[in-house]
N, C-alpha and C positions, 0 to 999 in steps of 0.2 A: 531709891530710883523706881521704883516699882510702877510711880505713877506714869512715868514716859514710856514705859514697855510693856504697853497692853496690848493684848492680842486681839486682832479683831474675829469675825466669823468665819473669815474666809481664810485663816491662817489654823482655826481650830479644825477644818475640816479636811477629811484626807485628800491628795491631790491627784487620785485615781478617780475623780468623778466624772464621768463624760458629758461634755455640754452638746446641747441639743443646737443642729443646724436651722437655722428659719425655712421653711417650708418656701419653694418659688411660687405654689400656685396661689399664695394670701397676697392677694395685690388690693390695695386701697383704691375702691370706686370711688372718685370725687362724686358729691352729691349734687342736686341740682339737674339744671339743663344740659350739661356739658357733655358726658358720653353716655350712651346707653348701658343697661344692663345686659350681660351675656358677651359671648366671647370668650377670649382665653387671656391668659397672664400677659403673653409675649406682647399680642395686639394692644394693650392697655400700657405698655413700656413704650411701645414707639409711637401709638397716636396719642400725645398728652391732652388735646381740648380742641375745639374748634376754635380759630380764631375768628370772634367779630368784630368786623370792622365796617366802615361805611362801603368800602370799596369791595368787601367780601359780601356785603347785602347784595350789590349790583351786579355783580357776577353770577350769585344763586340763580338770578333769573335765567341766567343760560347754562343751567346745571352743572354749574361748578361750585366746590365749596373749600375753603381753606382751614386747614389745621396748624396746630402747633406740633412738631413731631420732636423725635429724639434727636440729637445731636448727632449720633452713630448710624442712624437710618437713612436706606435707600432706596429708592423709586420701588424696586419689587418688594420690599418689605412693607412700605406704606400702603400700594395697592391691595396686597394680602390683608393686612389689618384692618383698612377700612371695609372691605368685603365681609371680613369675618365680623367685626361689631355692627355694622347698618344691614346687612344682610343685602348688598347692592351689587351691582358689575360695574368695575371704573374700567372707562377709556382709557385715561392717560392721566399722568403724575408729572407735574413739574414742581422741582424741590429748589428753593433759594434760602438764602441765610442773609437774615438781619441782622447789619450790624451791631454793634455796641453804641452807646451814644454817651458823651460827656453831659453830667449834669450837675448843677452848683445851687447850694441852699447857701444863702449868705456867704462867707471867704471860704467856706468848705467844698471841694470838689471831688464829685465822683465820677462814677461809669455805671450805668444801666447797662444791664446784662442783654446782650444780642442773643437770637433764637434762631433757630433751624423752624421753616414752612414748609408747607406743601398744597398746592393748589391741586386738586383731584377733580376732574373731570368724567362726570358719569355717563353712562350708555343712555339712549334715547329711553324713554319708560321708567329709568330709576330714578328714586328722588328719597331726599333725607331731609327727616324735621329736624332741624338742629333745637327749636326753641322748646319742644318738649319730649 
């Protein structure tokens, strides 16, 4: 019955092997026009991406920008993260939660995930180029 009792590589190696912990500084930076390069790892965890919608485009004329943020983020963390990533001065931050919605494909029903977003108002003279 030796066929069913084969040892794997994990069993052959000694158990005293030290496992490496993942480095917290290594954060995957999204490609494209979403977030700038620079800033620290914590800022990328707080601000996920700009939330580009028709309403977001209209309010950008009034120096306000919309970002998707982490579910655990608060206004202070969002302010520091946006200032760190985009090198601008933030005047106000409004945080809101977009509720999940039910979606249907044929007879199968599911839910579209909700998310948290922040409307960031910049001080006069500050500007963010989201597109590039």
